[in-house]
Steps between C-alpha positions, in 0.01 A plus 500: 500500500765547238544277209859446392540330158724205479795579260799298412758555235810346337756680294773432251761762396732575220723798407240700324160386634314276745216259503248474782221248562260644745224295672200710625205379695243668720537269797749257639222267632242500215557389155336741265454549129667839526852359571738545212854508377661815351799463267713819510815578305663820607796689340798621698497859616801669344725638780754776474690328787616166376607391851146531626277199543297396195136617495216389277208705373218275623215752443640705204370549152740254350398215733321203359224383736262220436223344713525133394207263452519164672562329167792733431634424855488130414681553162775709663534251794540218240804673338667604824462141635639350169181325411496677165783669305356836417210740520373768279226734608451745215252757418343559833328836416458727802546862608850608608475831666288707261544299179392162354781247489589142464690336779701199417687251709736232360694250709749259346848346553767764518713454184802681670492241791518215248840624393619503863357154584231640723233317289210548743500881517205681362446837341193709563417751237227750572380785279246778466412584148253778399190385306529819286874595445387826337364635834767355727823393340676391825519125568667339794677162495676325791712172514568334839731200520369266763743244650377142572433533876337833464263361228426206734426744787273700275321180382449382861364846586239473221423135603435630852247749362328229294483287812343798689241545226411124497519400870369146441764415238851402604802656342599156365168475323547847356846416360355177360219689321751754368703212357197334347382829350845549347511148370158549331641804303785287357271258328 
């Protein structure tokens, strides 16, 4: 009997990179502790032929890939669903390919969209920064503007994951708990 893992994803694109949220689980029927969300930011592959379809380097050395903890998924969902204004995940020390690096994610209101009266657009900024710049001097930074409805879709996707992980808790209860958690940080 073969076992096919359950995998779903949702992507957002811009002119120089793309964001993917990837939901992975071992089984469609059983809820397990091994299900998780990957956040991936991939750069565009430079093409000689500009008329060709755009491709992204999803598995390349410049790609930022993070397996998110459930708490991080909750924080990101809160921003995408407009429960809180911004998010900073800094200093997450991990290995990137063969070197130690910090992987950072920032999500906040897009200042460019404020000028154009698209006040609910977000900007996702991701980066890979070497722990020891003497060994590896290369760092990678990406910025992805996320329009209102795309941000809502990403937030609902993450809410679906949280509902999957907590089957006896309704999505309404999850949203209420995210709002209460955010309100307690404002005090």
